N, CA, C and O atoms as a CHARMM CRD file, in Angstrom:
* protein
*
  328
    1    1 MET  N     21.46700  -6.87500 -14.27200 PROA 1      0.00000
    2    1 MET  CA    21.87700  -8.03900 -13.51900 PROA 1      0.00000
    3    1 MET  C     20.65700  -8.86000 -13.10900 PROA 1      0.00000
    4    1 MET  O     19.64800  -8.31000 -12.66600 PROA 1      0.00000
    5    2 LYS  N     20.75800 -10.17900 -13.26100 PROA 2      0.00000
    6    2 LYS  CA    19.64400 -11.06400 -12.92800 PROA 2      0.00000
    7    2 LYS  C     19.39400 -11.10500 -11.42200 PROA 2      0.00000
    8    2 LYS  O     20.32300 -11.08000 -10.61500 PROA 2      0.00000
    9    3 LYS  N     18.13200 -11.16800 -11.07700 PROA 3      0.00000
   10    3 LYS  CA    17.75500 -11.43600  -9.69100 PROA 3      0.00000
   11    3 LYS  C     17.90800 -12.93200  -9.48100 PROA 3      0.00000
   12    3 LYS  O     17.62800 -13.71800 -10.38600 PROA 3      0.00000
   13    4 GLN  N     18.35000 -13.33300  -8.29500 PROA 4      0.00000
   14    4 GLN  CA    18.47900 -14.74700  -8.00200 PROA 4      0.00000
   15    4 GLN  C     17.50500 -15.13500  -6.89800 PROA 4      0.00000
   16    4 GLN  O     17.47200 -14.52200  -5.83100 PROA 4      0.00000
   17    5 ILE  N     16.72000 -16.15700  -7.17600 PROA 5      0.00000
   18    5 ILE  CA    15.81900 -16.72300  -6.18000 PROA 5      0.00000
   19    5 ILE  C     16.33600 -18.11600  -5.85400 PROA 5      0.00000
   20    5 ILE  O     16.52500 -18.94500  -6.74400 PROA 5      0.00000
   21    6 VAL  N     16.56100 -18.36400  -4.56700 PROA 6      0.00000
   22    6 VAL  CA    16.97300 -19.68200  -4.09700 PROA 6      0.00000
   23    6 VAL  C     15.89600 -20.16400  -3.13800 PROA 6      0.00000
   24    6 VAL  O     15.62500 -19.52600  -2.12100 PROA 6      0.00000
   25    7 ILE  N     15.29000 -21.28800  -3.46600 PROA 7      0.00000
   26    7 ILE  CA    14.22300 -21.83600  -2.62900 PROA 7      0.00000
   27    7 ILE  C     14.72700 -23.10900  -1.96500 PROA 7      0.00000
   28    7 ILE  O     15.25200 -24.00600  -2.62600 PROA 7      0.00000
   29    8 CYS  N     14.55900 -23.17200  -0.66000 PROA 8      0.00000
   30    8 CYS  CA    15.01700 -24.33300   0.09500 PROA 8      0.00000
   31    8 CYS  C     14.11400 -25.52300  -0.20500 PROA 8      0.00000
   32    8 CYS  O     12.89300 -25.44700  -0.07400 PROA 8      0.00000
   33    9 MET  N     14.74300 -26.62200  -0.61000 PROA 9      0.00000
   34    9 MET  CA    13.99200 -27.83700  -0.90400 PROA 9      0.00000
   35    9 MET  C     14.32200 -28.94500   0.09400 PROA 9      0.00000
   36    9 MET  O     14.03500 -30.11800  -0.14300 PROA 9      0.00000
   37   10 GLY  N     14.93500 -28.54700   1.22700 PROA 10     0.00000
   38   10 GLY  CA    15.17700 -29.50300   2.29900 PROA 10     0.00000
   39   10 GLY  C     13.85300 -30.06800   2.80500 PROA 10     0.00000
   40   10 GLY  O     12.80000 -29.46100   2.60700 PROA 10     0.00000
   41   11 SER  N     13.90400 -31.21300   3.44700 PROA 11     0.00000
   42   11 SER  CA    12.65700 -31.90100   3.82100 PROA 11     0.00000
   43   11 SER  C     11.75200 -31.05800   4.71200 PROA 11     0.00000
   44   11 SER  O     10.53100 -31.11400   4.56900 PROA 11     0.00000
   45   12 SER  N     12.32000 -30.28400   5.62300 PROA 12     0.00000
   46   12 SER  CA    11.49800 -29.46600   6.51300 PROA 12     0.00000
   47   12 SER  C     10.76100 -28.37600   5.73100 PROA 12     0.00000
   48   12 SER  O      9.54300 -28.24300   5.84800 PROA 12     0.00000
   49   13 CYS  N     11.49500 -27.60100   4.94000 PROA 13     0.00000
   50   13 CYS  CA    10.86700 -26.52400   4.15500 PROA 13     0.00000
   51   13 CYS  C      9.91800 -27.08700   3.10100 PROA 13     0.00000
   52   13 CYS  O      8.84400 -26.53400   2.86200 PROA 13     0.00000
   53   14 PHE  N     10.32100 -28.18300   2.47600 PROA 14     0.00000
   54   14 PHE  CA     9.48300 -28.79300   1.44700 PROA 14     0.00000
   55   14 PHE  C      8.13700 -29.21600   2.03600 PROA 14     0.00000
   56   14 PHE  O      7.08600 -28.94500   1.45400 PROA 14     0.00000
   57   15 SER  N      8.17400 -29.87600   3.18500 PROA 15     0.00000
   58   15 SER  CA     6.92700 -30.35900   3.78800 PROA 15     0.00000
   59   15 SER  C      6.10400 -29.23100   4.39200 PROA 15     0.00000
   60   15 SER  O      4.89900 -29.38300   4.59200 PROA 15     0.00000
   61   16 ARG  N      6.74300 -28.09300   4.68700 PROA 16     0.00000
   62   16 ARG  CA     6.01900 -26.94700   5.25700 PROA 16     0.00000
   63   16 ARG  C      5.44500 -26.01700   4.18900 PROA 16     0.00000
   64   16 ARG  O      4.81700 -25.01200   4.52100 PROA 16     0.00000
   65   17 GLY  N      5.65500 -26.34200   2.90900 PROA 17     0.00000
   66   17 GLY  CA     4.99400 -25.54700   1.87800 PROA 17     0.00000
   67   17 GLY  C      5.83100 -25.13900   0.69400 PROA 17     0.00000
   68   17 GLY  O      5.28900 -24.60100  -0.27200 PROA 17     0.00000
   69   18 ASN  N      7.14100 -25.37200   0.72300 PROA 18     0.00000
   70   18 ASN  CA     7.93700 -24.94900  -0.42500 PROA 18     0.00000
   71   18 ASN  C      7.69200 -25.79200  -1.66600 PROA 18     0.00000
   72   18 ASN  O      8.08200 -25.39600  -2.76400 PROA 18     0.00000
   73   19 ASP  N      7.05200 -26.94500  -1.51300 PROA 19     0.00000
   74   19 ASP  CA     6.65100 -27.68700  -2.70700 PROA 19     0.00000
   75   19 ASP  C      5.65900 -26.84200  -3.51000 PROA 19     0.00000
   76   19 ASP  O      5.79600 -26.71200  -4.72600 PROA 19     0.00000
   77   20 ARG  N      4.68300 -26.28000  -2.84500 PROA 20     0.00000
   78   20 ARG  CA     3.69000 -25.41700  -3.51700 PROA 20     0.00000
   79   20 ARG  C      4.26900 -24.03500  -3.81700 PROA 20     0.00000
   80   20 ARG  O      3.96700 -23.45800  -4.86100 PROA 20     0.00000
   81   21 ASN  N      5.08800 -23.50300  -2.92800 PROA 21     0.00000
   82   21 ASN  CA     5.69600 -22.19100  -3.17000 PROA 21     0.00000
   83   21 ASN  C      6.53500 -22.20600  -4.44200 PROA 21     0.00000
   84   21 ASN  O      6.55000 -21.22300  -5.18300 PROA 21     0.00000
   85   22 LEU  N      7.23000 -23.30400  -4.70100 PROA 22     0.00000
   86   22 LEU  CA     8.01700 -23.42000  -5.92700 PROA 22     0.00000
   87   22 LEU  C      7.11300 -23.28300  -7.14100 PROA 22     0.00000
   88   22 LEU  O      7.45400 -22.57600  -8.08800 PROA 22     0.00000
   89   23 GLU  N      5.96700 -23.94800  -7.12700 PROA 23     0.00000
   90   23 GLU  CA     5.01800 -23.85100  -8.23700 PROA 23     0.00000
   91   23 GLU  C      4.53600 -22.41100  -8.42400 PROA 23     0.00000
   92   23 GLU  O      4.43100 -21.93100  -9.55300 PROA 23     0.00000
   93   24 ILE  N      4.24700 -21.73100  -7.32600 PROA 24     0.00000
   94   24 ILE  CA     3.77400 -20.35000  -7.39000 PROA 24     0.00000
   95   24 ILE  C      4.84700 -19.44800  -7.99300 PROA 24     0.00000
   96   24 ILE  O      4.54900 -18.60300  -8.83800 PROA 24     0.00000
   97   25 ILE  N      6.09100 -19.62700  -7.56100 PROA 25     0.00000
   98   25 ILE  CA     7.19700 -18.81900  -8.08600 PROA 25     0.00000
   99   25 ILE  C      7.38500 -19.08300  -9.57700 PROA 25     0.00000
  100   25 ILE  O      7.55400 -18.14300 -10.35500 PROA 25     0.00000
  101   26 GLU  N      7.35700 -20.33900  -9.97900 PROA 26     0.00000
  102   26 GLU  CA     7.50800 -20.67900 -11.40700 PROA 26     0.00000
  103   26 GLU  C      6.38100 -20.06900 -12.23300 PROA 26     0.00000
  104   26 GLU  O      6.62400 -19.53100 -13.31300 PROA 26     0.00000
  105   27 GLU  N      5.15400 -20.14800 -11.73300 PROA 27     0.00000
  106   27 GLU  CA     4.00500 -19.56300 -12.43500 PROA 27     0.00000
  107   27 GLU  C      4.14600 -18.04600 -12.54200 PROA 27     0.00000
  108   27 GLU  O      3.84400 -17.46800 -13.58600 PROA 27     0.00000
  109   28 PHE  N      4.60100 -17.40500 -11.47600 PROA 28     0.00000
  110   28 PHE  CA     4.78400 -15.94800 -11.46600 PROA 28     0.00000
  111   28 PHE  C      5.82600 -15.54300 -12.50900 PROA 28     0.00000
  112   28 PHE  O      5.60100 -14.60800 -13.27800 PROA 28     0.00000
  113   29 ILE  N      6.94700 -16.23000 -12.54000 PROA 29     0.00000
  114   29 ILE  CA     8.01600 -15.93100 -13.50000 PROA 29     0.00000
  115   29 ILE  C      7.50400 -16.09300 -14.92700 PROA 29     0.00000
  116   29 ILE  O      7.76600 -15.24600 -15.78200 PROA 29     0.00000
  117   30 ALA  N      6.78400 -17.16600 -15.18400 PROA 30     0.00000
  118   30 ALA  CA     6.24800 -17.41400 -16.52400 PROA 30     0.00000
  119   30 ALA  C      5.19900 -16.37100 -16.90700 PROA 30     0.00000
  120   30 ALA  O      5.23400 -15.83900 -18.01700 PROA 30     0.00000
  121   31 ARG  N      4.26900 -16.07500 -16.00200 PROA 31     0.00000
  122   31 ARG  CA     3.18000 -15.13500 -16.28600 PROA 31     0.00000
  123   31 ARG  C      3.71000 -13.74000 -16.59600 PROA 31     0.00000
  124   31 ARG  O      3.14900 -13.03200 -17.43200 PROA 31     0.00000
  125   32 HSD  N      4.78800 -13.34500 -15.92600 PROA 32     0.00000
  126   32 HSD  CA     5.35000 -12.00800 -16.11400 PROA 32     0.00000
  127   32 HSD  C      6.55300 -12.00000 -17.05300 PROA 32     0.00000
  128   32 HSD  O      7.25500 -10.99600 -17.17800 PROA 32     0.00000
  129   33 GLN  N      6.77700 -13.13300 -17.70900 PROA 33     0.00000
  130   33 GLN  CA     7.85400 -13.27600 -18.69300 PROA 33     0.00000
  131   33 GLN  C      9.19300 -12.78900 -18.13900 PROA 33     0.00000
  132   33 GLN  O      9.87300 -11.96000 -18.74300 PROA 33     0.00000
  133   34 LEU  N      9.54600 -13.32300 -16.98300 PROA 34     0.00000
  134   34 LEU  CA    10.77100 -12.92200 -16.29000 PROA 34     0.00000
  135   34 LEU  C     11.89800 -13.94800 -16.41000 PROA 34     0.00000
  136   34 LEU  O     12.89600 -13.86300 -15.69400 PROA 34     0.00000
  137   35 ASP  N     11.74100 -14.91000 -17.31000 PROA 35     0.00000
  138   35 ASP  CA    12.75600 -15.96100 -17.44300 PROA 35     0.00000
  139   35 ASP  C     14.15400 -15.39700 -17.64100 PROA 35     0.00000
  140   35 ASP  O     15.11200 -15.92100 -17.07300 PROA 35     0.00000
  141   36 ALA  N     14.29100 -14.35500 -18.42300 PROA 36     0.00000
  142   36 ALA  CA    15.60800 -13.77600 -18.71800 PROA 36     0.00000
  143   36 ALA  C     16.13100 -12.92300 -17.56200 PROA 36     0.00000
  144   36 ALA  O     17.33000 -12.65300 -17.49600 PROA 36     0.00000
  145   37 GLU  N     15.25700 -12.49600 -16.65500 PROA 37     0.00000
  146   37 GLU  CA    15.66400 -11.60700 -15.57300 PROA 37     0.00000
  147   37 GLU  C     15.85000 -12.30800 -14.22900 PROA 37     0.00000
  148   37 GLU  O     16.39400 -11.72400 -13.29200 PROA 37     0.00000
  149   38 VAL  N     15.39200 -13.57400 -14.13400 PROA 38     0.00000
  150   38 VAL  CA    15.41400 -14.27700 -12.85200 PROA 38     0.00000
  151   38 VAL  C     16.11900 -15.61600 -12.99400 PROA 38     0.00000
  152   38 VAL  O     15.84100 -16.38800 -13.91100 PROA 38     0.00000
  153   39 ASP  N     17.03300 -15.87500 -12.07400 PROA 39     0.00000
  154   39 ASP  CA    17.71000 -17.16400 -11.97400 PROA 39     0.00000
  155   39 ASP  C     17.09400 -17.88200 -10.77600 PROA 39     0.00000
  156   39 ASP  O     17.34900 -17.51200  -9.62900 PROA 39     0.00000
  157   40 LEU  N     16.28400 -18.90700 -11.04100 PROA 40     0.00000
  158   40 LEU  CA    15.61100 -19.66600  -9.99300 PROA 40     0.00000
  159   40 LEU  C     16.34400 -20.97600  -9.78100 PROA 40     0.00000
  160   40 LEU  O     16.59200 -21.72600 -10.72500 PROA 40     0.00000
  161   41 ARG  N     16.68500 -21.23700  -8.53700 PROA 41     0.00000
  162   41 ARG  CA    17.34400 -22.50200  -8.23200 PROA 41     0.00000
  163   41 ARG  C     16.91700 -22.99400  -6.85800 PROA 41     0.00000
  164   41 ARG  O     16.46500 -22.21500  -6.01800 PROA 41     0.00000
  165   42 GLY  N     17.06300 -24.26600  -6.64500 PROA 42     0.00000
  166   42 GLY  CA    16.75300 -24.87200  -5.35800 PROA 42     0.00000
  167   42 GLY  C     18.02900 -25.12100  -4.58200 PROA 42     0.00000
  168   42 GLY  O     19.11700 -25.18300  -5.15300 PROA 42     0.00000
  169   43 SER  N     17.88400 -25.26400  -3.28200 PROA 43     0.00000
  170   43 SER  CA    19.01800 -25.65700  -2.45300 PROA 43     0.00000
  171   43 SER  C     18.57300 -26.81600  -1.56800 PROA 43     0.00000
  172   43 SER  O     17.38500 -26.98800  -1.29200 PROA 43     0.00000
  173   44 ARG  N     19.53300 -27.59400  -1.13700 PROA 44     0.00000
  174   44 ARG  CA    19.20000 -28.73100  -0.27800 PROA 44     0.00000
  175   44 ARG  C     18.76600 -28.28500   1.10000 PROA 44     0.00000
  176   44 ARG  O     17.85500 -28.85900   1.69600 PROA 44     0.00000
  177   45 CYS  N     19.43300 -27.24800   1.60600 PROA 45     0.00000
  178   45 CYS  CA    19.07900 -26.73600   2.92700 PROA 45     0.00000
  179   45 CYS  C     19.69200 -25.35600   3.09600 PROA 45     0.00000
  180   45 CYS  O     20.83800 -25.13300   2.70700 PROA 45     0.00000
  181   46 GLU  N     18.94800 -24.44300   3.66300 PROA 46     0.00000
  182   46 GLU  CA    19.43100 -23.09700   3.94100 PROA 46     0.00000
  183   46 GLU  C     19.81600 -22.93200   5.41300 PROA 46     0.00000
  184   46 GLU  O     20.19000 -21.83800   5.83500 PROA 46     0.00000
  185   47 GLY  N     19.72600 -24.01100   6.19600 PROA 47     0.00000
  186   47 GLY  CA    20.13600 -23.96800   7.59100 PROA 47     0.00000
  187   47 GLY  C     19.19500 -23.21000   8.51500 PROA 47     0.00000
  188   47 GLY  O     19.58800 -22.80000   9.60700 PROA 47     0.00000
  189   48 ARG  N     17.97500 -23.02700   8.08600 PROA 48     0.00000
  190   48 ARG  CA    16.98500 -22.30000   8.89500 PROA 48     0.00000
  191   48 ARG  C     15.71100 -23.13500   9.01100 PROA 48     0.00000
  192   48 ARG  O     14.60200 -22.63200   8.82900 PROA 48     0.00000
  193   49 CYS  N     15.89200 -24.40400   9.31600 PROA 49     0.00000
  194   49 CYS  CA    14.77200 -25.34300   9.32800 PROA 49     0.00000
  195   49 CYS  C     13.63800 -24.91500  10.26000 PROA 49     0.00000
  196   49 CYS  O     12.46500 -25.14800   9.96500 PROA 49     0.00000
  197   50 ASP  N     13.99000 -24.29100  11.38000 PROA 50     0.00000
  198   50 ASP  CA    12.96800 -23.85400  12.33200 PROA 50     0.00000
  199   50 ASP  C     12.17200 -22.65300  11.84100 PROA 50     0.00000
  200   50 ASP  O     11.16700 -22.28900  12.45200 PROA 50     0.00000
  201   51 GLN  N     12.60700 -22.03000  10.73900 PROA 51     0.00000
  202   51 GLN  CA    11.93400 -20.84900  10.19200 PROA 51     0.00000
  203   51 GLN  C     11.22300 -21.14200   8.87900 PROA 51     0.00000
  204   51 GLN  O     10.73000 -20.22300   8.22500 PROA 51     0.00000
  205   52 GLY  N     11.16400 -22.39600   8.48900 PROA 52     0.00000
  206   52 GLY  CA    10.66000 -22.75600   7.17500 PROA 52     0.00000
  207   52 GLY  C      9.17400 -22.56600   7.00900 PROA 52     0.00000
  208   52 GLY  O      8.42700 -22.47200   7.98300 PROA 52     0.00000
  209   53 PRO  N      8.76200 -22.51100   5.77700 PROA 53     0.00000
  210   53 PRO  CA     9.57300 -22.61600   4.56600 PROA 53     0.00000
  211   53 PRO  C     10.33800 -21.31400   4.28100 PROA 53     0.00000
  212   53 PRO  O      9.85200 -20.21100   4.53200 PROA 53     0.00000
  213   54 VAL  N     11.53900 -21.49100   3.75200 PROA 54     0.00000
  214   54 VAL  CA    12.45800 -20.38500   3.53800 PROA 54     0.00000
  215   54 VAL  C     12.81800 -20.27700   2.05400 PROA 54     0.00000
  216   54 VAL  O     12.97400 -21.28500   1.36400 PROA 54     0.00000
  217   55 PHE  N     12.94600 -19.03100   1.57900 PROA 55     0.00000
  218   55 PHE  CA    13.54200 -18.79900   0.26200 PROA 55     0.00000
  219   55 PHE  C     14.24900 -17.45200   0.30100 PROA 55     0.00000
  220   55 PHE  O     14.00100 -16.63000   1.18300 PROA 55     0.00000
  221   56 LYS  N     15.13600 -17.23800  -0.67000 PROA 56     0.00000
  222   56 LYS  CA    15.89700 -15.99400  -0.73700 PROA 56     0.00000
  223   56 LYS  C     15.69900 -15.34700  -2.09600 PROA 56     0.00000
  224   56 LYS  O     15.57400 -16.02700  -3.11400 PROA 56     0.00000
  225   57 ILE  N     15.67400 -14.03500  -2.09400 PROA 57     0.00000
  226   57 ILE  CA    15.77400 -13.25700  -3.32600 PROA 57     0.00000
  227   57 ILE  C     17.02100 -12.41500  -3.15000 PROA 57     0.00000
  228   57 ILE  O     17.08400 -11.54700  -2.28000 PROA 57     0.00000
  229   58 ASP  N     18.01500 -12.68300  -3.98900 PROA 58     0.00000
  230   58 ASP  CA    19.34700 -12.11900  -3.82200 PROA 58     0.00000
  231   58 ASP  C     19.81300 -12.43700  -2.39700 PROA 58     0.00000
  232   58 ASP  O     19.89500 -13.61300  -2.04300 PROA 58     0.00000
  233   59 ASP  N     20.11700 -11.45000  -1.58000 PROA 59     0.00000
  234   59 ASP  CA    20.59300 -11.72300  -0.22300 PROA 59     0.00000
  235   59 ASP  C     19.51600 -11.57200   0.84500 PROA 59     0.00000
  236   59 ASP  O     19.81000 -11.64300   2.03800 PROA 59     0.00000
  237   60 LYS  N     18.28100 -11.36400   0.42700 PROA 60     0.00000
  238   60 LYS  CA    17.17000 -11.15100   1.34700 PROA 60     0.00000
  239   60 LYS  C     16.49000 -12.49600   1.64100 PROA 60     0.00000
  240   60 LYS  O     16.04600 -13.18900   0.72500 PROA 60     0.00000
  241   61 ILE  N     16.41500 -12.85200   2.91100 PROA 61     0.00000
  242   61 ILE  CA    15.83400 -14.13300   3.31800 PROA 61     0.00000
  243   61 ILE  C     14.39300 -13.92700   3.76500 PROA 61     0.00000
  244   61 ILE  O     14.08100 -13.00600   4.52100 PROA 61     0.00000
  245   62 PHE  N     13.53000 -14.80200   3.28400 PROA 62     0.00000
  246   62 PHE  CA    12.11300 -14.77900   3.65900 PROA 62     0.00000
  247   62 PHE  C     11.79500 -16.07100   4.39300 PROA 62     0.00000
  248   62 PHE  O     11.92000 -17.16100   3.83500 PROA 62     0.00000
  249   63 SER  N     11.38500 -15.94100   5.64600 PROA 63     0.00000
  250   63 SER  CA    11.05900 -17.08500   6.49500 PROA 63     0.00000
  251   63 SER  C      9.55600 -17.21300   6.62900 PROA 63     0.00000
  252   63 SER  O      8.81200 -16.25800   6.41000 PROA 63     0.00000
  253   64 HSD  N      9.12700 -18.39900   6.98700 PROA 64     0.00000
  254   64 HSD  CA     7.69700 -18.68500   7.18500 PROA 64     0.00000
  255   64 HSD  C      6.89800 -18.21500   5.96100 PROA 64     0.00000
  256   64 HSD  O      5.78900 -17.69800   6.09100 PROA 64     0.00000
  257   65 ALA  N      7.47500 -18.40200   4.79000 PROA 65     0.00000
  258   65 ALA  CA     6.84600 -17.93100   3.54900 PROA 65     0.00000
  259   65 ALA  C      5.59500 -18.74800   3.25700 PROA 65     0.00000
  260   65 ALA  O      5.66400 -19.95000   3.00000 PROA 65     0.00000
  261   66 ASN  N      4.44800 -18.06800   3.30200 PROA 66     0.00000
  262   66 ASN  CA     3.22000 -18.79900   3.01000 PROA 66     0.00000
  263   66 ASN  C      2.65300 -18.37900   1.66100 PROA 66     0.00000
  264   66 ASN  O      3.02500 -17.34800   1.10100 PROA 66     0.00000
  265   67 GLN  N      1.76000 -19.19100   1.16500 PROA 67     0.00000
  266   67 GLN  CA     1.24400 -19.00800  -0.18800 PROA 67     0.00000
  267   67 GLN  C      0.48300 -17.70800  -0.36500 PROA 67     0.00000
  268   67 GLN  O      0.43100 -17.18400  -1.47800 PROA 67     0.00000
  269   68 SER  N     -0.10500 -17.17500   0.68100 PROA 68     0.00000
  270   68 SER  CA    -0.85600 -15.92700   0.53200 PROA 68     0.00000
  271   68 SER  C      0.07300 -14.71600   0.43200 PROA 68     0.00000
  272   68 SER  O     -0.31600 -13.68900  -0.12400 PROA 68     0.00000
  273   69 ASP  N      1.28800 -14.81900   0.95900 PROA 69     0.00000
  274   69 ASP  CA     2.23000 -13.69800   0.92500 PROA 69     0.00000
  275   69 ASP  C      3.20300 -13.73500  -0.24400 PROA 69     0.00000
  276   69 ASP  O      3.76200 -12.70200  -0.61200 PROA 69     0.00000
  277   70 ILE  N      3.40900 -14.88600  -0.82200 PROA 70     0.00000
  278   70 ILE  CA     4.53100 -15.06200  -1.74700 PROA 70     0.00000
  279   70 ILE  C      4.41900 -14.20500  -3.00600 PROA 70     0.00000
  280   70 ILE  O      5.43500 -13.70100  -3.48500 PROA 70     0.00000
  281   71 VAL  N      3.23200 -14.02700  -3.55100 PROA 71     0.00000
  282   71 VAL  CA     3.07800 -13.20400  -4.75900 PROA 71     0.00000
  283   71 VAL  C      3.42200 -11.74900  -4.44900 PROA 71     0.00000
  284   71 VAL  O      4.07700 -11.08900  -5.25600 PROA 71     0.00000
  285   72 GLU  N      2.99700 -11.24300  -3.30400 PROA 72     0.00000
  286   72 GLU  CA     3.33800  -9.87000  -2.91600 PROA 72     0.00000
  287   72 GLU  C      4.83900  -9.71900  -2.72000 PROA 72     0.00000
  288   72 GLU  O      5.42300  -8.71600  -3.13100 PROA 72     0.00000
  289   73 ILE  N      5.46300 -10.70300  -2.09900 PROA 73     0.00000
  290   73 ILE  CA     6.92200 -10.66800  -1.91500 PROA 73     0.00000
  291   73 ILE  C      7.61300 -10.62100  -3.26700 PROA 73     0.00000
  292   73 ILE  O      8.55900  -9.85500  -3.45200 PROA 73     0.00000
  293   74 LEU  N      7.15600 -11.42500  -4.20900 PROA 74     0.00000
  294   74 LEU  CA     7.75600 -11.44000  -5.54300 PROA 74     0.00000
  295   74 LEU  C      7.57000 -10.09800  -6.24500 PROA 74     0.00000
  296   74 LEU  O      8.50800  -9.57200  -6.84400 PROA 74     0.00000
  297   75 LYS  N      6.36100  -9.54700  -6.17200 PROA 75     0.00000
  298   75 LYS  CA     6.11700  -8.24500  -6.80600 PROA 75     0.00000
  299   75 LYS  C      7.02700  -7.16900  -6.22700 PROA 75     0.00000
  300   75 LYS  O      7.64700  -6.40600  -6.96900 PROA 75     0.00000
  301   76 GLU  N      7.10500  -7.11300  -4.91000 PROA 76     0.00000
  302   76 GLU  CA     7.90000  -6.08400  -4.24200 PROA 76     0.00000
  303   76 GLU  C      9.39200  -6.19600  -4.56200 PROA 76     0.00000
  304   76 GLU  O     10.08800  -5.18400  -4.65300 PROA 76     0.00000
  305   77 ASN  N      9.87800  -7.41900  -4.73200 PROA 77     0.00000
  306   77 ASN  CA    11.31100  -7.62100  -4.89300 PROA 77     0.00000
  307   77 ASN  C     11.77800  -7.81400  -6.32300 PROA 77     0.00000
  308   77 ASN  O     12.96300  -7.64100  -6.60900 PROA 77     0.00000
  309   78 LEU  N     10.88000  -8.16700  -7.22300 PROA 78     0.00000
  310   78 LEU  CA    11.27600  -8.32800  -8.61700 PROA 78     0.00000
  311   78 LEU  C     10.94700  -7.12100  -9.46000 PROA 78     0.00000
  312   78 LEU  O     11.54700  -6.92400 -10.51700 PROA 78     0.00000
  313   79 PHE  N      9.99800  -6.29900  -9.01100 PROA 79     0.00000
  314   79 PHE  CA     9.61800  -5.12100  -9.77000 PROA 79     0.00000
  315   79 PHE  C     10.03900  -3.82300  -9.08400 PROA 79     0.00000
  316   79 PHE  O      9.64800  -2.73600  -9.51000 PROA 79     0.00000
  317   80 ALA  N     10.83200  -3.93700  -8.02600 PROA 80     0.00000
  318   80 ALA  CA    11.27300  -2.74500  -7.29000 PROA 80     0.00000
  319   80 ALA  C     12.17800  -1.88900  -8.17600 PROA 80     0.00000
  320   80 ALA  O     12.97900  -2.40500  -8.95500 PROA 80     0.00000
  321   81 ASN  N     12.03500  -0.59300  -8.03900 PROA 81     0.00000
  322   81 ASN  CA    12.91700   0.32700  -8.77400 PROA 81     0.00000
  323   81 ASN  C     14.26800   0.36600  -8.09100 PROA 81     0.00000
  324   81 ASN  O     14.37100   0.65700  -6.90000 PROA 81     0.00000
  325   82 ASP  N     15.29900   0.07000  -8.86000 PROA 82     0.00000
  326   82 ASP  CA    16.64600   0.08400  -8.30000 PROA 82     0.00000
  327   82 ASP  C     17.29000   1.42900  -8.47400 PROA 82     0.00000
  328   82 ASP  O     18.43300   1.62500  -8.06000 PROA 82     0.00000
């Protein structure tokens, strides 16, 4: 089953760093050849503007996602043994 990543592209999250976080996620997926295993999509708003930037992997929400943490979050959640 594909992992789903939803990244908030609402103005608050976008201006707080999800513009760059999106690039990092896309680069990570490409570098690890995960296109077939990951469904990446944007959303207009996740309703957590005060916690932005926000993104989700499956049902797990990541708030205040910064560029230094995002690669570790991706590794932990995309390569985890199920």
